[in-house]
Structure formats: C-alpha cells, structure tokens
C-alpha positions in Angstrom: 155.4 150.0 99.8 151.6 150.0 100.5 152.2 150.1 104.3 154.6 153.0 104.1 152.1 154.9 101.9 149.3 154.1 104.6 151.7 155.3 107.3 152.6 158.6 105.5 149.1 159.4 104.2 147.4 160.5 107.4 150.2 163.1 108.5 150.4 164.4 105.0 146.6 164.7 105.0 146.7 166.8 108.3 149.4 169.0 106.9 147.5 169.6 103.6 143.9 169.9 105.0 144.0 173.8 105.6 144.9 174.3 102.0 142.3 171.9 100.6 139.6 173.1 103.0 140.2 176.7 101.9 139.7 175.6 98.3 136.6 173.6 99.0 135.0 176.5 100.9 135.8 179.0 98.1 134.3 176.6 95.5 131.5 175.4 97.6 129.1 172.7 97.1 130.7 170.0 99.3 128.8 170.2 102.5 125.7 167.9 102.0 127.9 165.0 100.9 131.1 165.5 102.6 130.8 162.2 104.6 131.5 160.4 101.1 135.1 161.4 101.4 135.4 159.3 104.5 133.9 156.2 102.9 130.3 156.6 103.8 128.9 156.2 100.3 125.5 157.1 99.3 122.9 154.6 99.5 123.4 151.9 96.8 120.7 149.4 95.7 121.3 145.8 96.6 123.3 144.0 93.9 121.2 141.9 91.5 121.9 138.5 90.4 123.8 138.6 87.0 124.3 142.3 87.1 127.9 143.5 87.3 128.6 146.7 89.1 131.2 149.2 87.8 132.6 151.8 89.9 133.7 154.8 87.5 135.9 157.5 88.9 136.0 160.9 86.9 137.9 163.3 88.8 136.8 166.9 87.5 134.6 168.7 85.0 136.6 167.5 81.8 136.6 164.0 82.7 132.9 164.0 83.7 131.8 165.5 80.5 134.0 162.9 78.6 132.3 160.0 80.3 128.8 160.8 79.0 128.9 158.8 75.9 130.3 155.8 77.8 127.6 156.1 80.3 124.9 156.3 77.7 126.2 153.4 76.1 126.4 151.3 79.3 122.9 152.1 80.1 121.7 150.1 77.1 123.3 146.9 78.6 121.0 145.4 81.3 123.8 143.3 82.8 125.8 146.3 84.2 125.1 149.2 86.4 127.4 152.0 87.2 128.5 153.7 90.5 130.0 157.1 89.6 132.2 159.2 91.7 134.1 162.5 91.3 136.3 164.6 93.4 135.1 168.3 92.6 131.9 169.8 93.4 131.5 171.2 89.9 131.9 167.8 88.4 129.4 166.4 90.8 126.8 169.0 89.8 127.3 168.2 86.2 126.6 164.6 86.9 123.8 165.3 89.0 122.2 167.6 86.2 122.8 165.2 83.4 123.4 161.5 84.3 120.9 160.7 87.2 119.0 158.2 84.8 122.2 156.5 83.6 123.6 155.5 87.0 122.9 153.5 90.1 124.2 156.1 92.4 126.4 159.3 92.5 129.1 160.0 95.3 132.3 161.6 96.1 135.5 159.5 95.6 136.8 158.8 99.3 140.2 159.9 100.6 142.8 157.4 99.5 143.5 156.3 103.1 143.2 152.5 104.2 140.1 153.0 106.6 138.1 155.2 104.2 138.9 153.5 101.1 138.2 150.0 102.6 134.9 151.3 104.0 133.9 152.5 100.6 134.8 149.3 98.9 132.8 147.1 101.5 129.9 149.4 100.7 130.0 149.5 96.8 131.3 146.0 96.1 132.2 146.6 92.5 133.1 143.9 89.9 135.1 146.5 87.9 137.0 149.6 88.9 137.6 152.3 86.2 139.8 155.3 86.7 139.9 158.3 84.2 143.1 159.9 82.8 145.7 160.6 85.3 144.2 159.2 88.4 146.2 156.3 90.1 145.3 155.9 93.8 147.6 153.2 95.5 145.0 152.3 98.2 142.0 152.2 95.8 144.1 150.0 93.5 145.2 147.9 96.6 141.6 147.2 97.6 140.7 146.1 94.2 143.6 143.6 94.0 142.6 142.3 97.5 139.3 141.5 96.1 140.2 140.2 92.6 138.5 143.1 90.9 140.2 144.2 87.7 141.3 148.0 87.5 141.1 149.7 84.1 142.9 153.1 83.3 140.9 154.6 80.7 141.9 157.7 78.4 145.3 157.3 80.4 147.8 160.0 80.3 150.9 161.1 81.9 151.7 164.8 82.1 155.2 166.0 82.0 155.3 166.9 85.7 153.9 163.4 86.6 156.2 161.6 84.4 159.3 163.5 85.9 158.1 162.8 89.4 157.6 159.0 88.8 160.9 158.6 87.1 162.6 160.3 90.1 160.5 157.9 92.5 160.9 154.7 90.6 160.6 152.7 93.8 157.0 153.8 94.3 155.9 153.1 90.8 154.8 149.6 91.4 152.5 150.9 94.0 150.9 153.3 91.5 150.8 151.0 88.5 151.2 147.6 89.5 147.7 146.9 90.5 146.2 148.2 87.2 144.9 145.4 85.0 145.0 147.2 81.7 145.8 150.7 80.7 144.3 152.5 77.5 146.6 155.5 76.9 145.3 158.4 74.7 148.5 158.5 72.5 151.8 156.8 71.5 153.6 159.1 73.7 151.7 158.2 76.8 152.3 154.7 76.0 155.8 155.2 75.6 156.0 156.8 79.0 154.2 154.0 80.9 156.5 151.6 79.1 159.6 153.5 80.4 158.2 153.5 83.9 158.0 149.6 83.7 154.3 149.0 82.8 154.0 145.7 80.9 153.4 146.2 77.3 150.9 143.4 77.2 148.7 145.6 79.4 148.7 148.6 77.3 146.3 149.5 74.5 146.5 152.9 72.8 142.8 153.7 71.9 143.0 157.5 71.3 141.3 160.2 73.2 137.7 159.7 74.2 137.1 163.4 74.6 137.4 163.7 70.8 134.2 161.8 70.6 132.5 164.9 71.9 129.5 166.0 70.2 128.0 169.5 71.1 124.4 170.0 70.3 124.1 173.3 68.4 122.0 176.1 69.9 118.8 177.0 68.2 118.4 180.4 66.9 116.1 181.4 69.7 118.5 180.1 72.2 121.6 181.8 70.7 119.7 185.2 70.7 118.6 184.7 74.3 122.0 183.6 75.5 123.8 186.4 73.5 121.5 189.1 75.2 122.1 187.5 78.6 125.7 187.8 78.3 125.8 191.4 77.0 127.4 190.5 73.7 126.7 192.8 70.8 126.4 191.5 67.1 129.9 191.7 66.3 133.1 189.3 66.4 133.6 187.4 69.6 137.1 186.5 71.0 136.9 183.8 73.5 139.4 183.3 76.4 138.6 179.6 77.2 139.4 178.5 80.7 141.8 181.5 81.4 144.2 181.7 84.2 145.5 184.7 86.1 147.2 187.4 83.7 145.8 186.0 80.6 142.5 187.9 81.0 144.4 191.3 80.7 146.3 190.1 77.7 142.9 189.3 76.0 141.7 192.8 77.0 144.7 194.3 75.2 143.8 192.2 72.3 140.2 193.4 72.3 141.4 197.1 72.4 143.9 196.6 69.6 141.1 194.8 67.5 138.9 197.9 68.1 141.5 200.3 67.3 141.8 198.7 63.9 138.0 199.5 63.4 136.8 196.0 64.1 133.4 195.4 65.8 134.4 192.9 68.5 133.7 191.9 72.1 135.5 189.6 74.6 134.0 186.5 76.3 136.0 185.4 79.3 135.5 182.1 80.9 138.0 181.7 83.8 139.0 178.1 84.5 138.1 178.6 88.2 134.8 180.6 88.8 136.0 181.4 92.4 138.4 183.8 90.9 135.4 186.1 89.8 136.4 188.8 92.3 140.0 189.1 91.2 138.9 189.0 87.5 136.3 191.8 88.2 138.9 193.8 90.0 141.3 193.8 87.2 138.6 194.5 84.6 137.3 197.5 86.6 140.7 199.2 85.9 140.6 198.8 82.2 137.8 201.4 81.6 135.8 198.7 79.8 132.2 197.9 80.5 131.9 194.4 81.8 129.4 191.9 83.4 129.6 188.8 85.4 127.1 186.1 84.4 126.8 184.9 88.0 125.0 188.3 88.7 122.2 187.3 86.1 121.4 188.8 82.8 123.5 191.8 81.6 121.2 195.0 81.8 122.9 196.4 78.7 125.5 195.5 75.8 129.1 195.1 77.6 132.6 195.0 76.1 133.6 192.0 78.1 131.2 189.2 79.4 132.7 187.1 82.1 131.2 183.5 82.3 132.0 182.8 85.9 129.7 179.7 85.9 130.2 176.1 85.5 129.3 173.6 82.8 128.5 176.3 80.0 131.8 176.2 78.0 130.2 174.1 75.3 127.4 176.6 74.6 129.6 179.6 75.1 132.2 178.4 72.6 129.6 178.5 69.8 129.6 182.2 69.9 133.4 182.4 69.3 135.2 183.6 66.2 138.6 183.0 67.6 139.4 181.0 70.7 142.4 181.2 73.0 143.2 178.3 75.1 144.2 179.3 78.7 146.9 178.2 81.0 149.3 178.2 78.1 151.1 181.5 78.4 154.0 182.0 80.7 154.4 181.6 83.6 151.5 178.9 83.4 152.0 175.4 82.2 149.9 172.7 81.1 147.2 174.3 79.0 143.4 173.8 79.0 141.5 171.5 76.9 141.0 172.7 73.2 138.5 169.9 72.5 135.3 171.9 72.6 136.7 174.2 70.1 137.9 171.5 67.7 134.4 169.9 67.8 132.9 173.2 66.7 135.4 174.1 64.3 136.7 177.3 65.7 140.3 178.7 64.9 142.6 178.2 67.9 145.3 180.3 69.6 147.4 178.9 72.5 150.8 179.8 74.2 153.8 177.6 74.2 152.9 175.5 77.3 150.1 173.1 76.1 152.2 170.4 77.8 149.1 168.5 79.0 147.8 168.4 75.5 151.1 168.2 73.7 150.3 165.8 70.8 146.8 167.5 70.3 148.4 171.0 70.0 151.1 169.8 67.6 148.7 167.8 65.3 146.4 171.0 65.3 149.4 173.2 64.4 150.4 170.8 61.6 146.9 170.6 60.2 146.7 174.4 60.1 143.9 174.7 62.6 145.9 176.4 65.4 148.6 178.9 65.9 151.1 178.8 68.8 152.2 182.2 70.2 155.1 182.6 72.5 154.0 185.6 74.8 151.4 188.0 75.3 152.5 190.5 72.6 152.3 187.8 69.9 148.8 186.7 71.3 147.6 190.4 70.9 148.9 190.5 67.2 147.6 187.0 66.3 144.1 187.8 67.7 143.8 191.1 65.8 145.1 189.4 62.6 142.3 186.5 62.8 139.6 188.8 63.7 140.3 190.8 60.7 140.7 187.9 58.3 137.5 186.0 57.7 138.9 183.6 55.1 141.8 182.7 57.3 139.5 182.0 60.1 137.3 179.8 57.8 140.3 177.8 56.6 141.4 177.0 60.1 138.0 176.1 61.3 137.7 173.6 58.3 141.0 172.1 59.2 140.1 171.8 62.7 136.7 170.2 62.0 138.5 167.6 59.6 141.2 166.8 62.2 138.6 166.2 64.8 136.4 163.9 62.6 139.5 161.9 61.7 140.4 161.2 65.4 137.0 160.1 66.6 136.1 156.6 67.8 137.8 156.1 71.0 134.7 155.5 73.0 133.5 152.6 71.2 137.1 151.1 71.3 137.0 151.7 75.1 133.7 150.2 75.5 134.9 147.0 73.9 137.6 146.7 76.4 135.2 147.4 79.2 132.8 144.8 78.1 135.7 142.5 78.0 136.8 143.0 81.5 133.3 143.6 83.1 132.7 139.8 83.3 135.9 139.0 85.1 135.3 137.0 88.3 135.3 138.4 91.8 137.4 136.7 94.4 136.3 136.5 98.0 138.0 139.5 100.0 141.4 138.6 101.6 142.7 140.8 104.3 142.8 144.8 104.6 
C-alpha cells in the first residue's frame, strides 16, 4: 500500500496546493523556512557518541504547548537531544519563543512524500520518532521502519471523523498504524477505537492526557492591571469566548447585551481560533453598536465593550481574566470543539455546545463533576451565560469542581516520559532501501 500512497500523493498535493497556499499566505510566517517542507532541514549539530536523537513532531499550537513539560524533562537527560518540528507557523513561533534552549534544532515537518521525507530522514538520523495526538504519516512511519527506528504515538487520540474514515478504508489502516511501535492513547475510548481498527493490544498503553499536566503561571497584579488596560476591559465581569468560530462571536455578543440588560457590569473577551479571521470578526462587531478593539492594533485607547484578542499564544494569560468561559467550535453547525484544558487548569466555570466530539470524554467528565454545562444552541448559551454571570456562588462551585477534576487527572507527562526512556535506547538498524 505504501507504493500506492506514494503514487497518489503528488497529484493530490498539486490539487490541494492552491487551498493550502492561500491558508499559509493568510496566516503568514512560513517564508523563511519554507524549504523545510521539502526535506531541507535546518542545520543540525553532528550526532554525539552516546547521545540519542529524538525527532518530536507537534503539529499545532495545542500540541506544541503540551510538549513543554516533556521537553524540559528531557533536557535534564544528557543522553538525549530533541529535534522538534511542527506544521503551523503559529506553533513554530511558540517553539521559537519558548523552547530554544531545550532542543537541538527547530524545523517544519516535511511534506509526507517519499523524496521529501527520505531527504529529511537522511539529514536528521533520529534514534526515536515521536508523533503527537492524531498524526499518522505513512511515509514518515515507513522511513522509520526501514531504518529500524521505533515510532511512538503519544497523547494519541482518534476523532469521530478519523475513526469513521478509517473504518471505511480498512485496507489502508496497516499503512497508517502498522509501523507504530507503541501508541499511548489518552482515554479508554481511544484505546478501544484503535483496537477496533486492528492495532495490537500489546502495543497500547493508555496513560491519560498530557495536556492536563498544564500549569499556568499566575499573572502578577501589575501584569494583570497592565494587560487589562491594554485589552480595554473594565473592572466588571468578563465573559470569555475561547477559540471561537464563525457565528459564535455574535451569539456571545447577544449574551453580553442580555447580561447588561439585567444590570450586570460585564465585558466580552473574544479569542478567535484563527487570528486571520480578524477582519470578518471586526466587520460583524461593527454592526452591533458596541465598542470593540483588536489587540493586534496595540493597546486599546479607551475602555471597550468587546476586546478581540486576534493574537497567538496568549490564551493562557487571557483566560485568567474570565469569570465564565465558553469553548468554541461546539455550537451547530460546527463540530469538534476546542480545548477546555486552559480553563480547567485555572478553575473556570465552563459552557460548551453539544459538539465537543474531539474532547468527548473530557466534556462528559466535566459535566458529571459539576464543573461545566452543555447548551444545545445559541439561545441556551445566552441564557446560561447570563445565569452564571449573575450567580457568583454557582460560579465558585463550578470552578472548585473543575479544579478538583483537573488535579485528579494529572500525571500523564511522567508516565509518557517513562515510556520514552524505555524506547529511546532501542538499537538503530542500517538503512535498507527507500
């Protein structure tokens, strides 16, 4: 099947190129290192005797933030070094800003076509390859197998959509999963799905979600005051739209107006999932009659009704201002949901729509512990926002429940580290063929 994949990849790439190039142009930041996508990795130091090299791929912002504790722990081990790659420019910037001293080099993951992947593998020469979450690249895995290099899938998960697609294409599953040495699912549900697809039970170890080991440093009083003024937020309650998608921002505006009609002193803080949507969001807000400000334009000149954080990598800090948090991409017609992890680590009461399918188990657990409420549509979201903003004791109870749940589910990073240390010493074979 790998030869069929290689044969079909290039024409598929050509057909998809206009779409992805437009997205990359909108997001920006790819230009200086675009050659990495063709296997021309950044300069890597020569391999040192007795030091094992790990190639760690973290696709986007969430995964890049999650590997921070892992990188810090690996840095203390002088027998390993890490080559870190990502797929998005936003995640690349986060790694550049935070992990430079922890890794040997940082690059973009190559396109998963034979010539590009093989070129990158010849240059990197890793002793262990690690893929985060839902990534399963057939050529990358094949190159590892041809070199006798173990592949770990850490924090592994299968979304509803991926599971449906893979069940329909069972003949392709061996190419996607067969070369993975060990998979570390985040939940029993994800382990079950991998078993259904034929992944051997002896290669599965369910260790929990590394993202729950997230610790967010609290902002100091001076920092909080300065950032609040820059955003244009007043001193009242803050409703946070966390990683919102199209249509959700205006529902939250309705919630803000409804809260104010009840006499509540409140503001709205929007963090769109894609910063490049800033013009669309601004155009929609301009029709509401509310004062708003885009963070990308600098400090707000005055207090506003709606602050739009159209920036990257600030969600951890911004969530600290929230009194109520809504998780985006969860209201119809959207599906999948955005991560509630930042909010849980800070003990914030949560609201989300019925489509948290990428975080199904987390959402269920948060509902059951009393830390989150599910709303079915925009009208229910407006009602729930007003109710929580008006009820401080209820917010405190939900926040305490969220914190207790989060504390109970920590520890996946240490468990994952133990498995990495187990595999990092695996012997490398001499490369055989393409």
